[in-house]
C-alpha positions as CSV (number, residue, x, y, z in Angstrom):
1,X,-12.7,-13.0,14.1
2,X,-10.4,-11.2,11.7
3,X,-7.9,-8.5,12.8
4,X,-6.9,-5.4,10.7
5,X,-4.0,-3.4,12.0
6,X,-3.8,0.3,10.4
7,X,-7.6,0.0,10.3
8,X,-8.1,3.8,10.1
9,X,-5.6,4.2,7.4
10,X,-5.7,4.3,3.5
11,X,-5.6,0.7,2.6
12,X,-6.6,-0.7,6.2
13,X,-10.1,1.0,5.9
14,X,-10.5,-0.1,2.5
15,X,-9.9,-3.5,3.7
16,X,-12.3,-3.0,6.4
17,X,-14.8,-1.9,3.9
18,X,-14.1,-5.1,1.4
19,X,-14.6,-7.6,4.5
20,X,-18.0,-5.9,5.3
21,X,-18.9,-6.2,1.8
22,X,-18.3,-10.0,1.8
23,X,-20.4,-10.2,5.1
24,X,-17.5,-10.2,7.4
25,X,-18.3,-7.8,10.4
26,X,-16.6,-9.7,13.5
27,X,-13.7,-7.5,13.0
28,X,-11.1,-6.2,15.4
29,X,-9.6,-2.9,14.1
30,X,-6.3,-1.8,15.6
31,X,-4.6,1.4,15.1
32,X,-3.8,4.8,16.8
33,X,-7.1,6.2,16.8
34,X,-6.1,9.7,18.0
35,X,-6.3,11.2,14.4
36,X,-9.9,12.4,13.9
37,X,-9.2,13.0,10.1
38,X,-8.2,9.3,9.7
39,X,-11.0,8.2,12.0
40,X,-13.4,9.3,9.3
41,X,-12.4,6.4,7.2
42,X,-14.3,4.1,9.5
43,X,-17.6,6.0,9.6
44,X,-20.4,3.5,8.8
45,X,-18.3,0.4,9.0
46,X,-19.3,-2.6,10.9
47,X,-16.8,-4.3,13.5
48,X,-16.6,-5.8,16.9
49,X,-14.1,-3.7,18.7
50,X,-11.5,-1.0,18.4
51,X,-8.0,-1.6,20.0
52,X,-5.4,0.9,20.4
53,X,-2.1,0.0,18.6
54,X,0.0,0.0,21.7
55,X,-2.3,-2.3,23.5
56,X,-2.9,-5.0,20.7
57,X,0.1,-7.2,21.4
58,X,-0.9,-7.9,25.0
59,X,-4.7,-8.3,23.8
60,X,-3.8,-10.8,21.3
61,X,-1.9,-12.8,23.7
62,X,-4.8,-13.2,25.7
63,X,-7.5,-13.7,23.1
64,X,-5.7,-15.6,20.4
65,X,-8.1,-18.2,20.5
66,X,-10.7,-16.2,19.1
67,X,-8.7,-15.0,16.1
68,X,-8.9,-16.6,12.7
69,X,-6.8,-14.3,10.5
70,X,-4.6,-11.2,10.7
71,X,-4.1,-8.4,8.3
72,X,-1.1,-6.5,9.4
73,X,-1.5,-3.2,7.3
74,X,-0.4,-0.7,10.0
75,X,2.9,1.0,9.3
76,X,4.7,4.2,9.6
77,X,4.8,5.0,5.7
78,X,6.5,8.5,5.7
79,X,9.2,8.3,3.0
80,X,10.6,11.6,4.1
81,X,11.2,10.6,7.8
82,X,14.7,9.6,8.6
83,X,14.5,8.9,12.4
84,X,15.4,5.1,12.0
85,X,14.2,4.6,15.7
86,X,10.6,5.3,14.6
87,X,10.7,2.5,11.7
88,X,12.5,0.1,14.2
89,X,9.6,0.6,16.6
90,X,6.6,0.6,14.4
91,X,7.5,-1.1,11.4
92,X,10.1,-3.9,12.4
93,X,9.7,-4.7,16.2
94,X,5.9,-4.3,16.2
95,X,5.8,-6.6,13.1
96,X,8.0,-9.0,14.7
97,X,5.8,-9.3,17.7
98,X,2.7,-9.9,15.5
99,X,4.6,-12.6,13.7
100,X,5.6,-14.4,16.9
101,X,2.0,-14.3,18.2
102,X,0.8,-15.7,14.8
103,X,3.4,-18.5,14.8
104,X,2.9,-19.6,18.5
105,X,-0.8,-19.5,18.3
106,X,-1.3,-20.8,14.5
107,X,-2.9,-17.7,13.3
108,X,-2.5,-17.0,9.4
109,X,-0.9,-13.7,8.9
110,X,-0.8,-11.2,5.9
111,X,1.5,-8.1,6.1
112,X,2.3,-5.2,4.1
113,X,5.7,-5.1,2.5
114,X,6.3,-2.4,0.0
115,X,7.9,-1.9,-3.5
116,X,10.2,0.7,-1.6
117,X,12.3,-2.2,-0.9
118,X,13.3,-2.5,-4.4
119,X,15.2,0.9,-4.2
120,X,16.5,2.1,-7.7
121,X,15.7,-1.2,-9.1
122,X,19.0,-2.2,-9.7
123,X,17.8,-5.8,-9.0
124,X,14.8,-5.6,-11.1
125,X,11.1,-5.9,-9.6
126,X,11.0,-9.6,-9.0
127,X,9.6,-10.8,-5.8
128,X,11.8,-13.8,-5.8
129,X,13.1,-14.3,-2.3
130,X,16.7,-15.1,-3.3
131,X,17.1,-11.2,-4.0
132,X,15.7,-9.9,-0.9
133,X,19.2,-9.7,0.9
134,X,20.6,-7.9,-1.9
135,X,18.1,-5.1,-2.4
136,X,19.0,-1.5,-1.5
137,X,16.0,0.6,-0.4
138,X,16.7,4.4,-0.7
139,X,15.2,5.6,2.6
140,X,14.5,4.5,6.3
141,X,10.9,3.5,5.4
142,X,12.0,1.1,2.5
143,X,14.9,-0.3,4.7
144,X,12.4,-1.0,7.6
145,X,10.2,-3.0,5.2
146,X,13.0,-5.0,3.7
147,X,14.5,-5.8,7.2
148,X,11.3,-7.3,8.1
149,X,11.1,-9.3,4.8
150,X,14.7,-10.5,5.5
151,X,14.1,-11.5,9.0
152,X,10.9,-13.4,8.1
153,X,12.7,-15.5,5.5
154,X,15.4,-16.5,8.0
155,X,12.6,-17.9,10.6
156,X,12.5,-21.6,11.3
157,X,9.1,-21.3,12.6
158,X,6.3,-19.4,10.8
159,X,2.4,-19.2,11.0
160,X,0.4,-21.9,9.3
161,X,0.1,-19.1,6.3
162,X,1.7,-16.2,5.7
163,X,2.2,-13.7,2.9
164,X,4.0,-10.3,2.6
165,X,2.5,-8.0,-0.1
166,X,4.9,-5.4,-1.7
167,X,2.5,-2.6,-2.5
168,X,3.4,-0.6,-5.6
169,X,1.8,2.9,-6.1
170,X,-1.5,2.4,-4.7
171,X,-4.1,5.1,-5.0
172,X,-7.9,5.5,-4.3
173,X,-10.5,6.7,-1.7
174,X,-9.7,7.2,2.0
175,X,-6.5,9.0,1.5
176,X,-7.6,12.4,2.5
177,X,-5.6,12.5,5.6
178,X,-2.1,11.7,4.2
179,X,-1.3,14.9,3.2
180,X,2.0,15.1,1.1
181,X,2.2,11.1,1.3
182,X,-1.0,10.7,-0.5
183,X,-1.1,9.4,-4.3
184,X,-0.1,11.5,-7.3
185,X,-3.5,11.2,-8.5
186,X,-4.8,12.8,-5.5
187,X,-2.3,15.8,-5.7
188,X,-3.1,16.2,-9.4
189,X,-6.9,16.4,-8.6
190,X,-6.5,19.0,-6.1
191,X,-3.6,20.9,-8.1
192,X,-5.8,21.0,-11.0
193,X,-8.9,22.0,-9.0
194,X,-7.3,25.0,-7.6
195,X,-5.3,26.1,-10.6
196,X,-6.8,24.5,-13.8
197,X,-3.2,23.2,-14.5
198,X,-0.9,20.3,-13.4
199,X,3.0,20.7,-13.0
200,X,5.3,17.7,-13.7
201,X,8.9,16.9,-13.3
202,X,11.1,17.2,-16.3
203,X,13.0,14.3,-17.2
204,X,16.8,14.5,-16.5
205,X,17.3,11.1,-17.9
206,X,18.1,11.0,-21.6
207,X,16.3,7.6,-21.8
208,X,12.9,9.3,-20.9
209,X,11.2,12.2,-22.4
210,X,9.1,14.9,-20.0
211,X,6.4,13.4,-18.2
212,X,6.9,9.8,-19.5
213,X,8.8,8.7,-16.2
214,X,6.9,5.4,-15.5
215,X,5.3,3.8,-12.3
216,X,3.1,0.8,-11.8
217,X,0.0,2.3,-10.4
218,X,-2.6,0.1,-8.8
219,X,-6.2,1.1,-7.6
220,X,-6.9,0.3,-4.0
221,X,-10.0,-1.8,-4.9
222,X,-7.9,-4.1,-6.8
223,X,-5.5,-4.3,-3.7
224,X,-8.1,-5.3,-1.4
225,X,-9.5,-8.1,-3.8
226,X,-6.2,-9.7,-3.5
227,X,-5.9,-9.3,-0.1
228,X,-9.1,-11.1,0.2
229,X,-8.3,-13.8,-2.2
230,X,-5.7,-14.9,0.2
231,X,-7.9,-14.9,2.9
232,X,-10.2,-17.4,1.4
233,X,-7.6,-19.5,-0.5
234,X,-4.5,-19.3,1.6
235,X,-2.1,-20.1,-1.4
236,X,1.8,-21.0,-0.9
237,X,3.2,-18.7,1.9
238,X,5.9,-16.2,0.5
239,X,6.3,-12.5,-0.5
240,X,4.4,-11.4,-3.4
241,X,4.6,-8.2,-5.6
242,X,1.2,-6.4,-5.7
243,X,0.9,-3.9,-8.8
244,X,-0.7,-4.2,-12.1
245,X,2.3,-5.3,-13.8
246,X,2.0,-2.7,-16.4
247,X,3.9,0.8,-15.9
248,X,2.2,3.7,-17.0
249,X,3.4,7.4,-17.5
250,X,2.7,10.4,-15.3
251,X,1.3,12.1,-18.5
252,X,-1.2,9.1,-18.9
253,X,-2.1,9.6,-15.3
254,X,-2.6,13.5,-15.7
255,X,-4.6,13.4,-18.9
256,X,-6.9,10.8,-17.3
257,X,-7.4,13.2,-14.2
258,X,-8.0,15.9,-16.4
259,X,-10.7,13.9,-18.5
260,X,-12.4,12.6,-15.3
261,X,-12.8,16.1,-14.1
262,X,-14.1,17.3,-17.3
263,X,-11.2,19.9,-17.7
264,X,-9.2,20.7,-20.7
265,X,-5.4,19.5,-20.4
266,X,-2.9,22.3,-19.2
267,X,0.4,20.4,-18.1
268,X,3.6,22.3,-17.4
269,X,6.9,20.9,-16.6
270,X,9.3,21.9,-13.9
271,X,12.8,20.9,-13.0
272,X,13.2,17.9,-10.5
273,X,14.7,19.4,-7.4
274,X,18.4,18.7,-7.2
275,X,18.2,17.1,-3.6
276,X,16.2,14.2,-5.1
277,X,17.4,13.9,-8.6
278,X,20.0,11.1,-7.8
279,X,17.3,9.0,-6.2
280,X,14.5,9.8,-8.3
281,X,13.1,6.5,-10.1
282,X,12.2,6.6,-13.7
283,X,10.6,3.1,-13.9
284,X,8.8,0.8,-11.6
285,X,6.7,-2.3,-12.7
286,X,6.0,-5.3,-10.9
287,X,6.5,-8.8,-12.0
288,X,3.1,-10.4,-11.1
289,X,3.9,-13.8,-12.3
290,X,3.9,-15.5,-8.8
291,X,0.5,-14.0,-7.8
292,X,-1.0,-15.1,-11.2
293,X,0.5,-18.6,-10.5
294,X,-1.7,-19.0,-7.5
295,X,-4.9,-18.9,-9.7
296,X,-5.8,-15.3,-9.1
297,X,-7.7,-14.3,-12.1
298,X,-9.6,-11.0,-11.5
299,X,-8.4,-8.4,-14.0
300,X,-6.9,-5.1,-12.5
301,X,-8.4,-1.9,-13.3
302,X,-6.7,0.1,-16.2
303,X,-5.3,3.5,-15.0
304,X,-8.1,5.3,-16.9
305,X,-10.8,3.1,-15.3
306,X,-9.3,3.7,-11.7
307,X,-8.8,7.1,-11.9
308,X,-12.3,7.7,-13.3
309,X,-14.0,5.8,-10.6
310,X,-11.9,7.5,-8.1
311,X,-12.3,11.2,-9.2
312,X,-16.1,10.9,-10.0
313,X,-17.3,8.8,-7.1
314,X,-15.0,9.9,-4.5
315,X,-12.8,12.9,-4.8
316,X,-15.5,15.3,-6.5
317,X,-18.2,14.5,-4.1
318,X,-15.6,14.2,-1.2
319,X,-16.8,10.8,-0.4
320,X,-15.4,8.0,1.7
321,X,-15.2,4.2,0.7
């Protein structure tokens, strides 16, 4: 029996779909199931039981003997939320409770960390454990993820296998419910659909031309392939980056979106709001050496391949994965 927390969310629901496609149907889905829009992500999925997020810890304490693996993908991910108590409860303390159950009952655990832990990238984007204490996230969300990573690395007792995955800029199906927190591709598609043009931030950094700010964008299908690999292989425990290892520009992203939609390019540049300029990242790129050293060999989708698939098979027809 496999547990997926955050099961109704973006990455969680894609993980459920991946598990189903690989023949796993004895699944326990954990989330706050009060959001009808999110619940659409679970339509036509196969699973054994749904458990409300607030009830899961007690449930797991009683039923741990039936559990084979936990994917802890649930979290509060709003980078504009500044109430630290929300993140302490949902991201830090809840994750500690799951870790302690997995340690005590010997259940393998994979949990969601985030590239937001890297802040402005002062220390680079290397998933070495030695730099975790030195990282300076830019918001309470990133801080909560880094605080858990720091706590994990200090534990003397651990699950038989554990992995913390630092997700970079993930995009793909089942993010309809995320509103402003959805991927740039999702917002680009909707803006182009409504206005036949796309607005991008100007560069206020002399080292980058307008639209050439760069991010490591990764398709959610590639993300869940990696997560499934750890379920089946249980490689060395640790914190792992999960991006493509190849940064791409926002111009590349928007051009690929126009092409997938069959619409001519029409791109405008607007000033980056002053209140975020000092925290605006111009470059992120995952160092993927540690994952590749495990023997993971499936190639990642290029940005163009991922966007083409996402737009044509999900966004245009309004489909879910």
